[in-house]
Backbone and ligand atoms as CSV (ligand in chain L), in Angstrom:
chain,resi,resn,atom,element,x,y,z
A,1,MET,N,N,87.564,-99.553,87.828
A,1,MET,CA,C,87.485,-99.612,89.345
A,1,MET,C,C,87.402,-98.305,90.031
A,2,LEU,N,N,86.625,-97.959,90.872
A,2,LEU,CA,C,86.152,-96.801,91.421
A,2,LEU,C,C,87.512,-96.339,92.169
A,3,LYS,N,N,88.344,-97.081,92.602
A,3,LYS,CA,C,89.588,-96.639,93.418
A,3,LYS,C,C,90.266,-95.878,92.264
A,4,ASP,N,N,90.663,-96.591,91.244
A,4,ASP,CA,C,91.529,-96.157,90.312
A,4,ASP,C,C,91.029,-94.634,89.671
A,5,ALA,N,N,89.649,-94.642,89.644
A,5,ALA,CA,C,88.932,-93.370,88.875
A,5,ALA,C,C,89.277,-92.281,90.095
A,6,ALA,N,N,88.924,-92.510,91.212
A,6,ALA,CA,C,89.067,-91.516,92.373
A,6,ALA,C,C,90.581,-91.104,92.521
A,7,THR,N,N,91.589,-91.964,92.381
A,7,THR,CA,C,93.055,-91.827,92.615
A,7,THR,C,C,93.335,-90.852,91.406
A,8,ALA,N,N,92.831,-91.263,90.232
A,8,ALA,CA,C,93.443,-90.329,88.953
A,8,ALA,C,C,92.826,-88.987,89.086
A,9,VAL,N,N,91.643,-88.929,89.409
A,9,VAL,CA,C,90.976,-87.502,89.361
A,9,VAL,C,C,91.639,-86.462,90.618
A,10,ARG,N,N,91.880,-87.247,91.801
A,10,ARG,CA,C,92.570,-86.445,92.703
A,10,ARG,C,C,93.716,-85.833,92.283
A,11,GLU,N,N,94.516,-86.270,91.407
A,11,GLU,CA,C,95.777,-85.560,90.809
A,11,GLU,C,C,95.324,-84.179,90.088
A,12,ARG,N,N,94.056,-84.213,89.858
A,12,ARG,CA,C,93.810,-82.902,89.136
A,12,ARG,C,C,93.045,-81.991,89.923
A,13,ALA,N,N,92.934,-82.258,91.066
A,13,ALA,CA,C,92.500,-81.114,92.047
A,13,ALA,C,C,92.952,-80.051,91.836
A,14,TYR,N,N,92.190,-78.802,92.390
A,14,TYR,CA,C,92.783,-77.573,92.303
A,14,TYR,C,C,92.643,-76.942,93.724
A,15,ALA,N,N,93.885,-77.328,94.504
A,15,ALA,CA,C,93.843,-77.153,95.767
A,15,ALA,C,C,95.096,-76.243,96.194
A,16,PRO,N,N,95.260,-75.077,95.656
A,16,PRO,CA,C,96.626,-74.389,95.981
A,16,PRO,C,C,96.460,-73.500,97.317
A,17,TYR,N,N,95.089,-73.582,98.036
A,17,TYR,CA,C,95.199,-72.791,99.426
A,17,TYR,C,C,95.413,-73.881,100.295
A,18,SER,N,N,94.830,-74.940,100.197
A,18,SER,CA,C,94.990,-75.977,101.415
A,18,SER,C,C,95.912,-76.978,101.056
A,19,ASN,N,N,96.444,-77.098,99.844
A,19,ASN,CA,C,97.429,-78.150,99.305
A,19,ASN,C,C,96.809,-79.470,99.599
A,20,PHE,N,N,95.350,-79.711,100.006
A,20,PHE,CA,C,94.854,-81.003,100.350
A,20,PHE,C,C,93.912,-81.455,99.070
A,21,LYS,N,N,94.708,-82.386,98.378
A,21,LYS,CA,C,93.768,-82.748,97.100
A,21,LYS,C,C,92.931,-83.876,97.314
A,22,VAL,N,N,91.606,-84.024,97.121
A,22,VAL,CA,C,90.633,-84.985,97.187
A,22,VAL,C,C,90.093,-85.384,95.879
A,23,GLY,N,N,89.979,-86.775,95.736
A,23,GLY,CA,C,89.330,-87.421,94.613
A,23,GLY,C,C,88.114,-88.038,94.960
A,24,ALA,N,N,87.143,-88.184,94.237
A,24,ALA,CA,C,85.805,-88.790,94.338
A,24,ALA,C,C,85.419,-89.403,93.198
A,25,ALA,N,N,84.760,-90.860,93.514
A,25,ALA,CA,C,84.212,-91.443,92.322
A,25,ALA,C,C,82.858,-92.062,92.822
A,26,LEU,N,N,81.941,-91.958,91.814
A,26,LEU,CA,C,80.714,-92.530,92.112
A,26,LEU,C,C,80.276,-93.701,91.198
A,27,ARG,N,N,79.549,-94.737,91.412
A,27,ARG,CA,C,79.126,-95.591,90.443
A,27,ARG,C,C,77.657,-95.428,90.524
A,28,ASP,N,N,77.115,-95.224,89.330
A,28,ASP,CA,C,75.652,-94.866,89.294
A,28,ASP,C,C,74.946,-95.966,89.136
A,29,ALA,N,N,73.696,-95.883,89.125
A,29,ALA,CA,C,72.784,-97.296,89.236
A,29,ALA,C,C,72.714,-97.897,87.984
A,30,ALA,N,N,73.269,-97.369,86.997
A,30,ALA,CA,C,73.388,-98.133,85.727
A,30,ALA,C,C,74.976,-98.466,85.433
A,31,GLY,N,N,75.606,-98.405,86.398
A,31,GLY,CA,C,77.079,-98.963,86.476
A,31,GLY,C,C,78.323,-98.025,85.965
A,32,ALA,N,N,77.899,-96.821,85.336
A,32,ALA,CA,C,78.798,-95.791,84.993
A,32,ALA,C,C,79.417,-95.136,86.118
A,33,VAL,N,N,80.694,-94.682,85.920
A,33,VAL,CA,C,81.471,-93.884,86.702
A,33,VAL,C,C,81.719,-92.614,86.631
A,34,HIS,N,N,81.451,-91.796,87.655
A,34,HIS,CA,C,81.466,-90.329,87.547
A,34,HIS,C,C,82.669,-89.639,88.510
A,35,VAL,N,N,83.369,-88.789,88.195
A,35,VAL,CA,C,84.398,-88.265,89.159
A,35,VAL,C,C,84.406,-86.853,89.325
A,36,GLY,N,N,84.985,-86.477,90.571
A,36,GLY,CA,C,85.395,-85.111,90.810
A,36,GLY,C,C,86.336,-84.861,91.714
A,37,CYS,N,N,86.836,-83.661,91.723
A,37,CYS,CA,C,88.031,-83.405,92.570
A,37,CYS,C,C,87.637,-81.913,93.335
A,38,ASN,N,N,88.321,-81.648,94.337
A,38,ASN,CA,C,87.948,-80.372,94.871
A,38,ASN,C,C,88.435,-79.238,94.120
A,39,VAL,N,N,87.833,-78.236,93.940
A,39,VAL,CA,C,88.140,-77.147,93.201
A,39,VAL,C,C,88.128,-75.743,94.280
A,40,GLU,N,N,89.231,-75.267,94.568
A,40,GLU,CA,C,89.258,-74.161,95.556
A,40,GLU,C,C,89.119,-72.775,94.940
A,41,ASN,N,N,88.844,-71.860,95.601
A,41,ASN,CA,C,88.951,-70.343,95.151
A,41,ASN,C,C,89.670,-69.599,96.081
A,42,VAL,N,N,90.166,-68.394,95.498
A,42,VAL,CA,C,90.856,-67.435,96.539
A,42,VAL,C,C,89.754,-66.676,97.470
A,43,ALA,N,N,88.419,-66.854,97.021
A,43,ALA,CA,C,87.385,-66.403,97.998
A,43,ALA,C,C,86.860,-67.710,98.537
A,44,TYR,N,N,87.639,-68.041,99.614
A,44,TYR,CA,C,87.682,-69.570,100.299
A,44,TYR,C,C,86.179,-70.330,100.221
A,45,PRO,N,N,85.210,-69.622,100.754
A,45,PRO,CA,C,83.950,-70.369,100.872
A,45,PRO,C,C,83.437,-70.753,99.525
A,46,GLU,N,N,83.916,-70.174,98.275
A,46,GLU,CA,C,83.353,-70.584,97.020
A,46,GLU,C,C,84.135,-71.973,96.539
A,47,GLY,N,N,84.911,-72.473,97.256
A,47,GLY,CA,C,85.494,-73.696,96.671
A,47,GLY,C,C,84.432,-74.820,96.849
A,48,THR,N,N,84.893,-75.892,96.314
A,48,THR,CA,C,83.814,-76.969,96.230
A,48,THR,C,C,84.665,-78.333,96.405
A,49,CYS,N,N,83.804,-79.233,97.072
A,49,CYS,CA,C,84.464,-80.557,97.513
A,49,CYS,C,C,84.509,-81.515,96.269
A,50,ALA,N,N,85.124,-82.316,96.456
A,50,ALA,CA,C,85.386,-83.540,95.426
A,50,ALA,C,C,84.215,-84.182,95.303
A,51,GLU,N,N,83.331,-84.509,96.324
A,51,GLU,CA,C,81.979,-85.186,96.304
A,51,GLU,C,C,81.132,-84.306,95.549
A,52,ALA,N,N,80.985,-83.090,95.854
A,52,ALA,CA,C,80.136,-82.183,94.934
A,52,ALA,C,C,80.396,-82.293,93.465
A,53,GLY,N,N,81.689,-82.316,93.262
A,53,GLY,CA,C,82.009,-82.354,91.865
A,53,GLY,C,C,81.507,-83.656,91.214
A,54,ALA,N,N,81.736,-84.726,91.733
A,54,ALA,CA,C,81.265,-86.145,91.256
A,54,ALA,C,C,79.928,-86.165,91.166
A,55,ILE,N,N,79.221,-85.451,92.152
A,55,ILE,CA,C,77.498,-85.385,91.969
A,55,ILE,C,C,77.274,-84.656,90.812
A,56,ALA,N,N,77.781,-83.599,90.620
A,56,ALA,CA,C,77.432,-82.758,89.687
A,56,ALA,C,C,77.773,-83.404,88.265
A,57,ALA,N,N,78.885,-84.185,88.145
A,57,ALA,CA,C,79.292,-84.754,87.032
A,57,ALA,C,C,78.044,-85.840,86.507
A,58,MET,N,N,77.766,-86.543,87.752
A,58,MET,CA,C,76.772,-87.730,87.511
A,58,MET,C,C,75.337,-87.194,87.087
A,59,VAL,N,N,75.048,-85.998,87.617
A,59,VAL,CA,C,73.543,-85.536,87.253
A,59,VAL,C,C,73.555,-84.906,85.952
A,60,ALA,N,N,74.880,-84.423,85.438
A,60,ALA,CA,C,75.037,-83.879,84.091
A,60,ALA,C,C,75.116,-84.805,83.158
A,61,ALA,N,N,75.324,-86.150,83.598
A,61,ALA,CA,C,75.273,-87.152,82.834
A,61,ALA,C,C,74.029,-87.931,82.674
A,62,GLY,N,N,73.164,-87.425,83.310
A,62,GLY,CA,C,71.604,-87.811,83.339
A,62,GLY,C,C,71.464,-89.006,84.135
A,63,GLN,N,N,72.239,-89.187,85.325
A,63,GLN,CA,C,71.789,-90.410,86.356
A,63,GLN,C,C,71.605,-89.418,87.768
A,64,THR,N,N,70.683,-89.944,88.394
A,64,THR,CA,C,70.433,-89.286,89.860
A,64,THR,C,C,70.592,-90.293,90.997
A,65,ARG,N,N,71.042,-91.376,90.816
A,65,ARG,CA,C,71.289,-92.379,91.993
A,65,ARG,C,C,72.893,-92.982,91.743
A,66,PHE,N,N,73.309,-93.212,92.916
A,66,PHE,CA,C,74.645,-93.924,92.939
A,66,PHE,C,C,74.407,-94.972,94.140
A,67,THR,N,N,75.143,-96.081,93.675
A,67,THR,CA,C,75.221,-97.322,94.561
A,67,THR,C,C,76.461,-97.583,95.295
A,68,GLU,N,N,77.365,-96.762,94.877
A,68,GLU,CA,C,78.873,-96.710,95.533
A,68,GLU,C,C,79.693,-95.499,95.231
A,69,ALA,N,N,80.353,-94.864,96.403
A,69,ALA,CA,C,81.211,-93.855,96.306
A,69,ALA,C,C,82.700,-94.198,96.776
A,70,PHE,N,N,83.475,-93.416,96.474
A,70,PHE,CA,C,84.958,-93.735,96.811
A,70,PHE,C,C,85.448,-92.455,96.951
A,71,VAL,N,N,86.189,-92.120,98.131
A,71,VAL,CA,C,86.784,-90.722,98.388
A,71,VAL,C,C,88.159,-90.946,98.832
A,72,ILE,N,N,89.094,-90.400,98.193
A,72,ILE,CA,C,90.577,-90.535,98.555
A,72,ILE,C,C,91.315,-89.296,98.761
A,73,ALA,N,N,92.110,-89.105,99.758
A,73,ALA,CA,C,93.046,-88.144,100.131
A,73,ALA,C,C,94.264,-88.499,100.765
A,74,ASP,N,N,95.289,-87.558,100.760
A,74,ASP,CA,C,96.485,-87.892,101.062
A,74,ASP,C,C,96.466,-87.490,102.820
A,75,SER,N,N,95.799,-88.277,103.670
A,75,SER,CA,C,95.686,-87.918,104.914
A,75,SER,C,C,96.030,-88.952,105.825
A,76,PRO,N,N,96.307,-88.647,107.082
A,76,PRO,CA,C,96.716,-89.833,107.992
A,76,PRO,C,C,95.734,-90.984,108.287
A,77,GLN,N,N,94.466,-90.573,108.144
A,77,GLN,CA,C,93.290,-91.401,108.241
A,77,GLN,C,C,92.363,-91.227,107.085
A,78,PRO,N,N,91.624,-92.049,106.823
A,78,PRO,CA,C,90.750,-91.944,105.547
A,78,PRO,C,C,89.658,-90.841,105.850
A,79,VAL,N,N,89.520,-89.801,105.068
A,79,VAL,CA,C,89.140,-88.579,105.269
A,79,VAL,C,C,87.496,-88.738,105.164
A,80,PRO,N,N,86.850,-88.194,106.415
A,80,PRO,CA,C,85.292,-88.196,106.150
A,80,PRO,C,C,84.560,-86.957,105.465
A,81,PRO,N,N,83.674,-87.401,104.638
A,81,PRO,CA,C,83.069,-86.242,103.888
A,81,PRO,C,C,82.576,-85.157,104.907
A,82,CYS,N,N,82.560,-83.872,104.540
A,82,CYS,CA,C,82.282,-82.827,105.559
A,82,CYS,C,C,80.663,-82.846,105.642
A,83,GLY,N,N,80.037,-82.131,106.594
A,83,GLY,CA,C,78.654,-82.171,106.814
A,83,GLY,C,C,77.864,-81.998,105.615
A,84,GLY,N,N,78.279,-81.055,105.048
A,84,GLY,CA,C,77.521,-80.502,103.699
A,84,GLY,C,C,77.534,-81.732,102.567
A,85,CYS,N,N,78.679,-82.241,102.486
A,85,CYS,CA,C,78.671,-83.141,101.533
A,85,CYS,C,C,77.728,-84.544,101.936
A,86,ARG,N,N,77.921,-84.673,103.139
A,86,ARG,CA,C,76.940,-85.730,103.589
A,86,ARG,C,C,75.513,-85.585,103.249
A,87,GLN,N,N,75.001,-84.486,103.366
A,87,GLN,CA,C,73.722,-84.227,102.815
A,87,GLN,C,C,73.619,-84.354,101.391
A,88,LYS,N,N,74.732,-83.761,100.635
A,88,LYS,CA,C,74.328,-83.986,99.178
A,88,LYS,C,C,74.575,-85.354,98.648
A,89,LEU,N,N,75.321,-86.271,99.525
A,89,LEU,CA,C,75.396,-87.439,99.176
A,89,LEU,C,C,74.110,-88.213,99.487
A,90,ALA,N,N,73.391,-87.864,100.334
A,90,ALA,CA,C,72.247,-88.612,100.883
A,90,ALA,C,C,71.084,-88.086,99.949
A,91,GLU,N,N,71.240,-87.062,99.151
A,91,GLU,CA,C,70.120,-86.647,98.010
A,91,GLU,C,C,70.143,-87.602,96.965
A,92,PHE,N,N,71.372,-88.290,96.660
A,92,PHE,CA,C,71.358,-88.951,95.570
A,92,PHE,C,C,71.853,-90.399,95.751
A,93,ALA,N,N,72.019,-90.975,96.982
A,93,ALA,CA,C,72.369,-92.378,97.388
A,93,ALA,C,C,71.162,-93.253,97.294
A,94,ALA,N,N,71.289,-94.317,96.494
A,94,ALA,CA,C,70.579,-95.644,96.289
A,94,ALA,C,C,70.423,-95.979,97.691
A,95,PRO,N,N,69.318,-96.842,97.989
A,95,PRO,CA,C,69.173,-97.269,99.427
A,95,PRO,C,C,70.210,-98.438,99.659
A,96,GLY,N,N,71.088,-98.144,100.825
A,96,GLY,CA,C,72.154,-99.015,101.263
A,96,GLY,C,C,73.559,-98.797,100.510
A,97,ALA,N,N,73.574,-97.283,99.917
A,97,ALA,CA,C,74.658,-97.163,99.024
A,97,ALA,C,C,76.069,-97.084,100.115
A,98,LYS,N,N,77.034,-97.862,99.426
A,98,LYS,CA,C,78.419,-97.914,100.291
A,98,LYS,C,C,79.256,-96.745,99.979
A,99,VAL,N,N,80.110,-96.393,101.110
A,99,VAL,CA,C,80.940,-95.367,100.683
A,99,VAL,C,C,82.419,-96.035,101.267
A,100,THR,N,N,83.367,-95.932,100.429
A,100,THR,CA,C,84.689,-95.971,100.879
A,100,THR,C,C,85.426,-94.995,101.064
A,101,LEU,N,N,86.222,-94.690,102.269
A,101,LEU,CA,C,87.077,-93.587,102.320
A,101,LEU,C,C,88.369,-94.055,102.507
A,102,ALA,N,N,89.420,-93.478,101.806
A,102,ALA,CA,C,90.677,-94.081,101.703
A,102,ALA,C,C,91.617,-93.035,101.761
A,103,THR,N,N,92.876,-93.648,101.959
A,103,THR,CA,C,94.167,-92.664,101.958
A,103,THR,C,C,95.033,-93.107,100.860
A,104,THR,N,N,95.838,-92.201,100.325
A,104,THR,CA,C,96.844,-92.655,99.414
A,104,THR,C,C,97.749,-93.655,99.748
A,105,SER,N,N,98.052,-93.744,101.109
A,105,SER,CA,C,98.840,-94.940,101.628
A,105,SER,C,C,98.300,-96.218,101.748
A,106,GLY,N,N,97.052,-96.473,101.521
A,106,GLY,CA,C,96.236,-97.749,101.410
A,106,GLY,C,C,95.204,-97.963,102.559
A,107,LEU,N,N,95.262,-96.986,103.631
A,107,LEU,CA,C,94.235,-97.144,104.707
A,107,LEU,C,C,92.805,-97.023,103.936
A,108,ILE,N,N,91.745,-97.982,104.511
A,108,ILE,CA,C,90.285,-97.927,104.041
A,108,ILE,C,C,89.511,-97.824,105.010
A,109,PHE,N,N,88.477,-97.231,105.009
A,109,PHE,CA,C,87.264,-97.137,105.816
A,109,PHE,C,C,85.935,-97.521,105.154
A,110,GLU,N,N,85.279,-98.435,105.171
A,110,GLU,CA,C,84.030,-98.701,104.728
A,110,GLU,C,C,82.915,-98.495,105.552
A,111,THR,N,N,81.855,-97.637,104.968
A,111,THR,CA,C,80.750,-97.149,105.642
A,111,THR,C,C,79.664,-97.020,104.551
A,112,THR,N,N,78.504,-96.451,104.907
A,112,THR,CA,C,77.381,-96.175,104.129
A,112,THR,C,C,77.083,-94.797,104.281
A,113,VAL,N,N,76.055,-94.262,103.167
A,113,VAL,CA,C,75.688,-92.859,103.281
A,113,VAL,C,C,74.674,-92.832,104.534
A,114,ALA,N,N,74.069,-93.907,104.842
A,114,ALA,CA,C,73.079,-93.951,105.966
A,114,ALA,C,C,73.842,-93.659,107.169
A,115,ASP,N,N,74.840,-94.266,107.548
A,115,ASP,CA,C,75.801,-94.173,108.648
A,115,ASP,C,C,76.538,-93.021,108.850
A,116,LEU,N,N,76.708,-92.351,107.594
A,116,LEU,CA,C,77.423,-90.957,107.572
A,116,LEU,C,C,76.396,-89.885,108.147
A,117,LEU,N,N,75.282,-90.136,107.783
A,117,LEU,CA,C,74.142,-89.056,108.108
A,117,LEU,C,C,72.969,-89.691,108.770
A,118,PRO,N,N,73.075,-90.195,110.169
A,118,PRO,CA,C,71.904,-90.586,110.747
A,118,PRO,C,C,70.921,-89.494,110.966
A,119,GLY,N,N,69.715,-89.844,110.892
A,119,GLY,CA,C,68.553,-88.806,111.107
A,119,GLY,C,C,68.468,-87.737,110.172
A,120,SER,N,N,68.996,-88.148,109.046
A,120,SER,CA,C,69.034,-87.133,107.837
A,120,SER,C,C,67.664,-86.473,107.690
A,121,PHE,N,N,67.752,-85.242,107.200
A,121,PHE,CA,C,66.431,-84.475,106.544
A,121,PHE,C,C,66.207,-85.028,105.231
A,122,GLY,N,N,65.017,-85.378,105.070
A,122,GLY,CA,C,64.475,-85.976,103.587
A,122,GLY,C,C,63.175,-85.353,103.188
A,123,ARG,N,N,62.637,-85.788,101.998
A,123,ARG,CA,C,61.677,-85.447,101.380
A,123,ARG,C,C,60.546,-85.669,102.384
A,124,ALA,N,N,60.538,-86.634,103.067
A,124,ALA,CA,C,59.263,-86.935,104.005
A,124,ALA,C,C,59.004,-85.977,104.929
A,125,HIS,N,N,60.052,-85.348,105.400
A,125,HIS,CA,C,59.895,-84.162,106.582
A,125,HIS,C,C,59.012,-83.028,105.853
A,126,MET,N,N,58.776,-82.889,104.794
A,126,MET,CA,C,58.328,-81.811,104.111
A,126,MET,C,C,56.890,-82.186,103.643
A,127,GLU,N,N,56.413,-83.472,103.771
A,127,GLU,CA,C,55.264,-84.006,103.250
A,127,GLU,C,C,53.900,-82.881,103.682
A,128,ALA,N,N,53.977,-82.799,105.007
A,128,ALA,CA,C,52.858,-81.982,105.676
A,128,ALA,C,C,52.652,-80.463,105.131
A,129,SER,N,N,53.920,-80.133,104.386
A,129,SER,CA,C,53.813,-78.659,103.940
A,129,SER,C,C,53.423,-78.771,102.447
A,130,GLY,N,N,53.195,-79.754,101.856
A,130,GLY,CA,C,53.004,-80.045,100.441
A,130,GLY,C,C,54.092,-79.930,99.467
A,131,GLY,N,N,55.288,-80.080,100.260
A,131,GLY,CA,C,56.655,-80.024,99.415
A,131,GLY,C,C,56.925,-81.397,98.494
L,1,THU,N1,N,87.598,-81.521,100.841
L,1,THU,C1,C,86.995,-82.489,99.826
L,1,THU,O1,O,86.907,-82.121,98.784
L,1,THU,N2,N,86.233,-83.511,100.402
L,1,THU,C2,C,86.156,-84.011,101.759
L,1,THU,O2,O,85.691,-85.006,102.060
L,1,THU,C3,C,86.932,-83.303,102.641
L,1,THU,C4,C,87.429,-81.731,102.227
L,1,THU,C5,C,88.262,-80.460,100.368
L,1,THU,C6,C,87.527,-79.032,100.545
L,1,THU,C7,C,89.010,-78.226,100.592
L,1,THU,O3,O,89.355,-77.850,99.294
L,1,THU,C8,C,90.112,-79.086,101.138
L,1,THU,O4,O,89.615,-80.387,100.993
L,1,THU,C9,C,90.443,-78.946,102.583
L,1,THU,O5,O,89.200,-78.667,103.316
């Protein structure tokens, strides 16, 4: 279950600076689950988000499409992915990919990658440049 995978990996987050642990899990188009947690750095901008870690794990496993994502944190409200992660998620999202945002206390917000990043920049925008 994506929720269990995201909850478990969250415990392994390295977040000594923010003390805000985040876990993310992706189900790829073949059904396999990939997980990631945030990994901070004393040089703060070098830290990476849980979503980025899960995407890296999926790509390293040989998959480039996910159908479902689950993100969990110990926050008062389900934590929305940062702007950069929305773009990263959009790169690898299958059409209609579902995203569940959750708190460790059990609150859930269900959305989609498309709703998280309306008007997103995509490959089609580069077509005239031969990109
Ligand atoms: N963070 C994530 O990993 N994912 C999110 O969706 C929001 C924020 C991390 C980045 C940083 O390590 C900590 O949470 C505080 O911003």
